[in-house]
LUMKEGU-931508 format. One record per atom (N, C-alpha, C): residue number from 1; residue in three letters; atom name; x, y, z. Coordinates in Angstrom, 1 decimal. Layout:
# LUMKEGU-931508
[NUM, "ala", "CA", [X, Y, Z]],
...
***
This chain:
# LUMKEGU-931508
[1, "unk", "N", [-13.8, 29.8, 16.0]],
[1, "unk", "CA", [-13.1, 29.7, 17.3]],
[1, "unk", "C", [-12.8, 28.3, 17.6]],
[2, "unk", "N", [-11.7, 28.1, 18.4]],
[2, "unk", "CA", [-11.2, 26.7, 18.6]],
[2, "unk", "C", [-11.6, 26.2, 20.0]],
[3, "unk", "N", [-12.2, 27.0, 20.8]],
[3, "unk", "CA", [-12.7, 26.5, 22.1]],
[3, "unk", "C", [-11.5, 25.9, 22.9]],
[4, "unk", "N", [-10.3, 26.4, 22.7]],
[4, "unk", "CA", [-9.2, 25.9, 23.5]],
[4, "unk", "C", [-9.1, 26.6, 24.9]],
[5, "unk", "N", [-8.5, 25.9, 25.8]],
[5, "unk", "CA", [-8.4, 26.6, 27.1]],
[5, "unk", "C", [-9.2, 25.9, 28.2]],
[6, "unk", "N", [-8.7, 26.0, 29.4]],
[6, "unk", "CA", [-9.2, 25.3, 30.5]],
[6, "unk", "C", [-10.7, 25.7, 30.8]],
[7, "unk", "N", [-11.0, 27.0, 30.7]],
[7, "unk", "CA", [-12.4, 27.4, 31.0]],
[7, "unk", "C", [-13.4, 26.8, 30.0]],
[8, "unk", "N", [-13.0, 26.9, 28.7]],
[8, "unk", "CA", [-14.0, 26.3, 27.7]],
[8, "unk", "C", [-14.1, 24.8, 27.9]],
[9, "unk", "N", [-13.0, 24.1, 28.3]],
[9, "unk", "CA", [-13.1, 22.7, 28.6]],
[9, "unk", "C", [-14.0, 22.4, 29.7]],
[10, "unk", "N", [-13.9, 23.2, 30.8]],
[10, "unk", "CA", [-14.7, 23.0, 31.9]],
[10, "unk", "C", [-16.2, 23.2, 31.6]],
[11, "unk", "N", [-16.4, 24.3, 30.8]],
[11, "unk", "CA", [-17.8, 24.6, 30.4]],
[11, "unk", "C", [-18.4, 23.5, 29.5]],
[12, "unk", "N", [-17.6, 22.9, 28.6]],
[12, "unk", "CA", [-18.1, 21.8, 27.8]],
[12, "unk", "C", [-18.5, 20.6, 28.6]],
[13, "unk", "N", [-17.6, 20.3, 29.6]],
[13, "unk", "CA", [-18.0, 19.1, 30.5]],
[13, "unk", "C", [-19.2, 19.4, 31.3]],
[14, "unk", "N", [-19.3, 20.7, 31.8]],
[14, "unk", "CA", [-20.5, 21.0, 32.6]],
[14, "unk", "C", [-21.8, 21.0, 31.8]],
[15, "unk", "N", [-21.7, 21.5, 30.5]],
[15, "unk", "CA", [-22.9, 21.5, 29.7]],
[15, "unk", "C", [-23.3, 20.1, 29.3]],
[16, "unk", "N", [-22.4, 19.3, 29.0]],
[16, "unk", "CA", [-22.7, 17.9, 28.7]],
[16, "unk", "C", [-23.4, 17.2, 29.9]],
[17, "unk", "N", [-22.9, 17.5, 31.1]],
[17, "unk", "CA", [-23.6, 17.0, 32.3]],
[17, "unk", "C", [-24.9, 17.6, 32.5]],
[18, "unk", "N", [-25.0, 18.9, 32.2]],
[18, "unk", "CA", [-26.3, 19.7, 32.4]],
[18, "unk", "C", [-27.3, 19.2, 31.4]],
[19, "unk", "N", [-26.9, 18.6, 30.3]],
[19, "unk", "CA", [-27.9, 18.2, 29.3]],
[19, "unk", "C", [-28.6, 16.8, 29.7]],
[20, "unk", "N", [-28.1, 16.2, 30.8]],
[20, "unk", "CA", [-28.8, 15.1, 31.4]],
[20, "unk", "C", [-30.2, 15.6, 31.9]],
[21, "unk", "N", [-31.2, 14.7, 31.9]],
[21, "unk", "CA", [-32.5, 15.1, 32.2]],
[21, "unk", "C", [-32.7, 15.8, 33.6]],
[22, "unk", "N", [-32.0, 15.3, 34.6]],
[22, "unk", "CA", [-32.2, 15.8, 35.9]],
[22, "unk", "C", [-31.8, 17.3, 36.0]],
[23, "unk", "N", [-30.9, 17.8, 35.1]],
[23, "unk", "CA", [-30.5, 19.2, 35.2]],
[23, "unk", "C", [-31.2, 20.1, 34.3]],
[24, "unk", "N", [-32.2, 19.6, 33.6]],
[24, "unk", "CA", [-32.9, 20.5, 32.7]],
[24, "unk", "C", [-33.9, 21.4, 33.4]],
[25, "unk", "N", [-34.2, 21.0, 34.6]],
[25, "unk", "CA", [-35.1, 21.9, 35.4]],
[25, "unk", "C", [-34.4, 22.4, 36.7]],
[26, "unk", "N", [-33.4, 21.7, 37.1]],
[26, "unk", "CA", [-32.7, 22.1, 38.3]],
[26, "unk", "C", [-31.3, 22.5, 37.9]],
[27, "unk", "N", [-30.9, 23.7, 38.4]],
[27, "unk", "CA", [-29.6, 24.2, 38.0]],
[27, "unk", "C", [-28.5, 23.2, 38.3]],
[28, "unk", "N", [-27.7, 22.8, 37.2]],
[28, "unk", "CA", [-26.6, 22.0, 37.5]],
[28, "unk", "C", [-25.6, 22.7, 38.3]],
[29, "unk", "N", [-25.1, 22.0, 39.4]],
[29, "unk", "CA", [-24.1, 22.6, 40.3]],
[29, "unk", "C", [-22.8, 23.1, 39.5]],
[30, "unk", "N", [-22.4, 22.3, 38.5]],
[30, "unk", "CA", [-21.2, 22.7, 37.8]],
[30, "unk", "C", [-21.4, 24.0, 37.0]],
[31, "unk", "N", [-22.6, 24.1, 36.4]],
[31, "unk", "CA", [-23.0, 25.2, 35.6]],
[31, "unk", "C", [-23.2, 26.5, 36.5]],
[32, "unk", "N", [-23.8, 26.2, 37.7]],
[32, "unk", "CA", [-24.0, 27.3, 38.6]],
[32, "unk", "C", [-22.7, 28.0, 38.9]],
[33, "unk", "N", [-21.6, 27.1, 39.2]],
[33, "unk", "CA", [-20.3, 27.6, 39.5]],
[33, "unk", "C", [-19.7, 28.5, 38.3]],
[34, "unk", "N", [-20.0, 28.0, 37.1]],
[34, "unk", "CA", [-19.4, 28.6, 35.9]],
[34, "unk", "C", [-20.1, 29.9, 35.5]],
[35, "unk", "N", [-21.3, 30.1, 36.1]],
[35, "unk", "CA", [-22.0, 31.3, 35.6]],
[35, "unk", "C", [-22.0, 32.4, 36.7]],
[36, "unk", "N", [-21.1, 32.2, 37.7]],
[36, "unk", "CA", [-20.9, 33.3, 38.6]],
[36, "unk", "C", [-20.5, 34.6, 37.8]],
[37, "unk", "N", [-20.8, 35.7, 38.3]],
[37, "unk", "CA", [-20.6, 37.0, 37.5]],
[37, "unk", "C", [-19.3, 37.1, 36.8]],
[38, "unk", "N", [-18.2, 37.0, 37.5]],
[38, "unk", "CA", [-16.9, 37.2, 36.9]],
[38, "unk", "C", [-16.6, 36.2, 35.8]],
[39, "unk", "N", [-16.9, 35.0, 36.0]],
[39, "unk", "CA", [-16.6, 33.9, 35.0]],
[39, "unk", "C", [-17.5, 34.1, 33.8]],
[40, "unk", "N", [-18.8, 34.4, 34.1]],
[40, "unk", "CA", [-19.8, 34.6, 33.0]],
[40, "unk", "C", [-19.3, 35.8, 32.1]],
[41, "unk", "N", [-18.9, 36.9, 32.8]],
[41, "unk", "CA", [-18.4, 38.0, 32.0]],
[41, "unk", "C", [-17.2, 37.7, 31.2]],
[42, "unk", "N", [-16.3, 36.8, 31.7]],
[42, "unk", "CA", [-15.2, 36.3, 30.9]],
[42, "unk", "C", [-15.6, 35.6, 29.7]],
[43, "unk", "N", [-16.6, 34.7, 29.8]],
[43, "unk", "CA", [-17.1, 34.0, 28.7]],
[43, "unk", "C", [-17.7, 34.9, 27.6]],
[44, "unk", "N", [-18.4, 35.9, 28.1]],
[44, "unk", "CA", [-19.0, 36.9, 27.2]],
[44, "unk", "C", [-17.9, 37.7, 26.5]],
[45, "unk", "N", [-16.9, 38.1, 27.2]],
[45, "unk", "CA", [-15.8, 38.9, 26.6]],
[45, "unk", "C", [-15.0, 38.1, 25.6]],
[46, "unk", "N", [-14.9, 36.8, 25.8]],
[46, "unk", "CA", [-14.0, 35.9, 25.0]],
[46, "unk", "C", [-14.8, 35.0, 24.1]],
[47, "unk", "N", [-16.1, 35.3, 23.9]],
[47, "unk", "CA", [-17.0, 34.4, 23.2]],
[47, "unk", "C", [-16.5, 34.1, 21.7]],
[48, "unk", "N", [-15.8, 35.0, 21.1]],
[48, "unk", "CA", [-15.4, 34.7, 19.7]],
[48, "unk", "C", [-14.4, 33.6, 19.7]],
[49, "unk", "N", [-13.8, 33.2, 20.8]],
[49, "unk", "CA", [-12.9, 32.0, 20.8]],
[49, "unk", "C", [-13.7, 30.8, 20.8]],
[50, "unk", "N", [-15.0, 30.9, 21.1]],
[50, "unk", "CA", [-15.8, 29.6, 21.2]],
[50, "unk", "C", [-17.3, 30.0, 21.1]],
[51, "unk", "N", [-17.7, 30.5, 20.0]],
[51, "unk", "CA", [-19.1, 30.9, 19.9]],
[51, "unk", "C", [-20.1, 29.8, 20.2]],
[52, "unk", "N", [-19.8, 28.6, 19.8]],
[52, "unk", "CA", [-20.7, 27.5, 20.1]],
[52, "unk", "C", [-20.8, 27.3, 21.6]],
[53, "unk", "N", [-19.7, 27.4, 22.3]],
[53, "unk", "CA", [-19.7, 27.3, 23.7]],
[53, "unk", "C", [-20.6, 28.3, 24.4]],
[54, "unk", "N", [-20.5, 29.5, 24.0]],
[54, "unk", "CA", [-21.3, 30.6, 24.6]],
[54, "unk", "C", [-22.8, 30.3, 24.2]],
[55, "unk", "N", [-23.0, 29.9, 23.0]],
[55, "unk", "CA", [-24.4, 29.7, 22.6]],
[55, "unk", "C", [-25.0, 28.5, 23.4]],
[56, "unk", "N", [-24.3, 27.5, 23.6]],
[56, "unk", "CA", [-24.7, 26.3, 24.4]],
[56, "unk", "C", [-25.0, 26.8, 25.8]],
[57, "unk", "N", [-24.1, 27.6, 26.4]],
[57, "unk", "CA", [-24.3, 28.0, 27.8]],
[57, "unk", "C", [-25.6, 28.9, 27.9]],
[58, "unk", "N", [-25.7, 29.8, 27.0]],
[58, "unk", "CA", [-26.8, 30.8, 27.1]],
[58, "unk", "C", [-28.2, 30.1, 26.9]],
[59, "unk", "N", [-28.2, 29.1, 26.0]],
[59, "unk", "CA", [-29.4, 28.3, 25.8]],
[59, "unk", "C", [-29.8, 27.5, 27.0]],
[60, "unk", "N", [-28.8, 27.0, 27.7]],
[60, "unk", "CA", [-29.0, 26.2, 28.9]],
[60, "unk", "C", [-29.6, 27.2, 30.0]],
[61, "unk", "N", [-29.0, 28.4, 30.1]],
[61, "unk", "CA", [-29.5, 29.3, 31.1]],
[61, "unk", "C", [-30.9, 29.8, 30.8]],
[62, "unk", "N", [-31.2, 29.8, 29.5]],
[62, "unk", "CA", [-32.6, 30.3, 29.1]],
[62, "unk", "C", [-33.6, 29.2, 29.6]],
[63, "unk", "N", [-33.2, 28.0, 29.7]],
[63, "unk", "CA", [-34.1, 26.9, 30.2]],
[63, "unk", "C", [-34.3, 27.1, 31.7]],
[64, "unk", "N", [-33.3, 27.5, 32.4]],
[64, "unk", "CA", [-33.3, 27.4, 33.8]],
[64, "unk", "C", [-33.9, 28.7, 34.4]],
[65, "unk", "N", [-33.5, 29.9, 33.7]],
[65, "unk", "CA", [-33.9, 31.2, 34.3]],
[65, "unk", "C", [-35.1, 31.7, 33.5]],
[66, "unk", "N", [-36.3, 31.4, 34.0]],
[66, "unk", "CA", [-37.5, 31.8, 33.3]],
[66, "unk", "C", [-37.5, 33.3, 33.1]],
[67, "unk", "N", [-37.2, 34.0, 34.2]],
[67, "unk", "CA", [-37.3, 35.5, 34.2]],
[67, "unk", "C", [-36.4, 36.2, 33.2]],
[68, "unk", "N", [-35.3, 35.5, 32.8]],
[68, "unk", "CA", [-34.4, 36.1, 31.9]],
[68, "unk", "C", [-34.4, 35.5, 30.5]],
[69, "unk", "N", [-35.4, 34.6, 30.3]],
[69, "unk", "CA", [-35.4, 33.8, 29.1]],
[69, "unk", "C", [-35.3, 34.7, 27.8]],
[70, "unk", "N", [-36.1, 35.8, 27.8]],
[70, "unk", "CA", [-36.2, 36.6, 26.6]],
[70, "unk", "C", [-34.8, 37.2, 26.3]],
[71, "unk", "N", [-34.2, 37.8, 27.3]],
[71, "unk", "CA", [-32.9, 38.5, 27.0]],
[71, "unk", "C", [-31.8, 37.5, 26.7]],
[72, "unk", "N", [-31.9, 36.3, 27.3]],
[72, "unk", "CA", [-30.9, 35.2, 27.0]],
[72, "unk", "C", [-31.1, 34.7, 25.6]],
[73, "unk", "N", [-32.3, 34.5, 25.2]],
[73, "unk", "CA", [-32.5, 34.0, 23.8]],
[73, "unk", "C", [-32.1, 35.1, 22.8]],
[74, "unk", "N", [-32.2, 36.3, 23.2]],
[74, "unk", "CA", [-31.8, 37.4, 22.3]],
[74, "unk", "C", [-30.2, 37.4, 22.2]],
[75, "unk", "N", [-29.6, 37.2, 23.3]],
[75, "unk", "CA", [-28.1, 37.0, 23.3]],
[75, "unk", "C", [-27.7, 35.8, 22.5]],
[76, "unk", "N", [-28.4, 34.7, 22.6]],
[76, "unk", "CA", [-28.1, 33.5, 21.9]],
[76, "unk", "C", [-28.3, 33.7, 20.4]],
[77, "unk", "N", [-29.4, 34.5, 20.0]],
[77, "unk", "CA", [-29.6, 34.8, 18.6]],
[77, "unk", "C", [-28.4, 35.5, 18.0]],
[78, "unk", "N", [-27.9, 36.5, 18.8]],
[78, "unk", "CA", [-26.8, 37.3, 18.3]],
[78, "unk", "C", [-25.5, 36.4, 18.2]],
[79, "unk", "N", [-25.3, 35.5, 19.1]],
[79, "unk", "CA", [-24.1, 34.7, 19.1]],
[79, "unk", "C", [-24.3, 33.7, 17.9]],
[80, "unk", "N", [-25.5, 33.2, 17.7]],
[80, "unk", "CA", [-25.7, 32.2, 16.6]],
[80, "unk", "C", [-25.4, 32.8, 15.2]],
[81, "unk", "N", [-25.6, 34.1, 15.1]],
[81, "unk", "CA", [-25.4, 34.8, 13.8]],
[81, "unk", "C", [-24.0, 34.7, 13.4]],
[82, "unk", "N", [-23.1, 34.5, 14.3]],
[82, "unk", "CA", [-21.7, 34.3, 14.0]],
[82, "unk", "C", [-21.3, 33.0, 13.4]],
[83, "unk", "N", [-22.3, 32.1, 13.5]],
[83, "unk", "CA", [-22.1, 30.7, 13.0]],
[83, "unk", "C", [-22.9, 30.4, 11.7]],
[84, "unk", "N", [-22.5, 29.4, 11.1]],
[84, "unk", "CA", [-23.2, 28.9, 9.9]],
[84, "unk", "C", [-24.4, 28.2, 10.3]],
[85, "unk", "N", [-25.6, 28.7, 9.9]],
[85, "unk", "CA", [-26.9, 28.0, 10.4]],
[85, "unk", "C", [-27.0, 26.6, 9.9]],
[86, "unk", "N", [-26.5, 26.3, 8.7]],
[86, "unk", "CA", [-26.6, 24.9, 8.3]],
[86, "unk", "C", [-25.7, 24.0, 9.1]],
[87, "unk", "N", [-24.5, 24.5, 9.4]],
[87, "unk", "CA", [-23.6, 23.7, 10.2]],
[87, "unk", "C", [-24.2, 23.5, 11.6]],
[88, "unk", "N", [-24.8, 24.5, 12.2]],
[88, "unk", "CA", [-25.4, 24.4, 13.5]],
[88, "unk", "C", [-26.5, 23.3, 13.5]],
[89, "unk", "N", [-27.4, 23.4, 12.4]],
[89, "unk", "CA", [-28.5, 22.4, 12.4]],
[89, "unk", "C", [-28.1, 21.0, 12.1]],
[90, "unk", "N", [-26.9, 20.9, 11.5]],
[90, "unk", "CA", [-26.5, 19.6, 11.0]],
[90, "unk", "C", [-26.2, 18.6, 12.2]],
[91, "unk", "N", [-26.0, 19.2, 13.4]],
[91, "unk", "CA", [-25.8, 18.3, 14.5]],
[91, "unk", "C", [-24.3, 17.9, 14.6]],
[92, "unk", "N", [-23.4, 18.6, 13.9]],
[92, "unk", "CA", [-22.0, 18.3, 13.9]],
[92, "unk", "C", [-21.4, 18.8, 15.2]],
[93, "unk", "N", [-22.0, 19.7, 15.9]],
[93, "unk", "CA", [-21.3, 20.3, 17.0]],
[93, "unk", "C", [-21.3, 19.3, 18.2]],
[94, "unk", "N", [-20.2, 19.4, 19.0]],
[94, "unk", "CA", [-20.1, 18.6, 20.2]],
[94, "unk", "C", [-20.8, 19.3, 21.4]],
[95, "unk", "N", [-21.3, 20.5, 21.2]],
[95, "unk", "CA", [-21.9, 21.2, 22.3]],
[95, "unk", "C", [-23.4, 20.9, 22.2]],
[96, "unk", "N", [-24.1, 20.7, 23.4]],
[96, "unk", "CA", [-25.5, 20.5, 23.4]],
[96, "unk", "C", [-26.3, 21.8, 23.2]],
[97, "unk", "N", [-27.3, 21.8, 22.4]],
[97, "unk", "CA", [-28.1, 23.0, 22.2]],
[97, "unk", "C", [-29.5, 22.9, 22.8]],
[98, "unk", "N", [-29.8, 21.8, 23.5]],
[98, "unk", "CA", [-31.0, 21.6, 24.3]],
[98, "unk", "C", [-32.3, 21.8, 23.5]],
[99, "unk", "N", [-32.2, 21.4, 22.2]],
[99, "unk", "CA", [-33.4, 21.5, 21.4]],
[99, "unk", "C", [-33.9, 22.9, 21.1]],
[100, "unk", "N", [-33.1, 23.9, 21.4]],
[100, "unk", "CA", [-33.6, 25.3, 21.3]],
[100, "unk", "C", [-33.2, 26.0, 20.1]],
[101, "unk", "N", [-32.4, 25.4, 19.2]],
[101, "unk", "CA", [-32.0, 26.2, 18.0]],
[101, "unk", "C", [-33.2, 26.7, 17.2]],
[102, "unk", "N", [-34.3, 25.9, 17.2]],
[102, "unk", "CA", [-35.4, 26.4, 16.4]],
[102, "unk", "C", [-36.0, 27.7, 16.9]],
[103, "unk", "N", [-35.8, 28.0, 18.2]],
[103, "unk", "CA", [-36.3, 29.2, 18.8]],
[103, "unk", "C", [-35.5, 30.4, 18.4]],
[104, "unk", "N", [-34.3, 30.2, 17.9]],
[104, "unk", "CA", [-33.5, 31.3, 17.5]],
[104, "unk", "C", [-33.9, 31.7, 16.1]],
[105, "unk", "N", [-33.7, 33.0, 15.8]],
[105, "unk", "CA", [-34.1, 33.4, 14.5]],
[105, "unk", "C", [-32.8, 33.2, 13.6]],
[106, "unk", "N", [-32.7, 32.0, 13.1]],
[106, "unk", "CA", [-31.5, 31.7, 12.3]],
[106, "unk", "C", [-31.7, 32.1, 10.9]],
[107, "unk", "N", [-32.0, 33.3, 10.6]],
[107, "unk", "CA", [-32.3, 33.7, 9.3]],
[107, "unk", "C", [-31.4, 34.8, 8.9]],
[108, "unk", "N", [-30.7, 34.6, 7.8]],
[108, "unk", "CA", [-29.7, 35.6, 7.3]],
[108, "unk", "C", [-30.2, 36.1, 6.0]],
[109, "unk", "N", [-30.1, 37.4, 5.7]],
[109, "unk", "CA", [-30.3, 37.9, 4.4]],
[109, "unk", "C", [-29.2, 38.8, 4.1]],
[110, "unk", "N", [-28.3, 38.4, 3.2]],
[110, "unk", "CA", [-27.1, 39.2, 2.8]],
[110, "unk", "C", [-26.4, 39.6, 4.1]],
[111, "unk", "N", [-26.3, 38.7, 5.1]],
[111, "unk", "CA", [-25.5, 39.0, 6.2]],
[111, "unk", "C", [-26.3, 39.8, 7.3]],
[112, "unk", "N", [-27.4, 40.3, 6.9]],
[112, "unk", "CA", [-28.2, 41.0, 7.9]],
[112, "unk", "C", [-29.2, 40.1, 8.6]],
[113, "unk", "N", [-29.6, 40.4, 9.8]],
[113, "unk", "CA", [-30.6, 39.6, 10.5]],
[113, "unk", "C", [-31.9, 40.0, 9.9]],
[114, "unk", "N", [-32.6, 39.0, 9.4]],
[114, "unk", "CA", [-33.9, 39.2, 8.8]],
[114, "unk", "C", [-35.0, 39.4, 9.8]],
[115, "unk", "N", [-35.9, 40.2, 9.5]],
[115, "unk", "CA", [-37.1, 40.4, 10.4]],
[115, "unk", "C", [-37.9, 39.1, 10.5]],
[116, "unk", "N", [-38.4, 38.8, 11.6]],
[116, "unk", "CA", [-39.2, 37.5, 11.7]],
[116, "unk", "C", [-40.4, 37.6, 10.9]],
***
């Protein structure tokens, strides 16, 4: 995915801002705006255009929303499976992953998700 388009651009800016320390516990206002139901559904529907962007967003939400953390991390795991795990871990991405990649089950076996 190329992450082209205004919405992905706004999301990237908002997530970079959200990765500042003050927003790791308090919901970043820019992110709050971008995760309103309709916009969030748009990101989920179009995530193949920017899997890293969706992954970054969902990881951030998992930090902020304790009560939804398990389901968000599950969604993040599914998104991450579309990406190359070595590329993800290499730190080449411009998207912040909030130190949470290790919590995802980035294990592939012949294209199948391996059991933990």
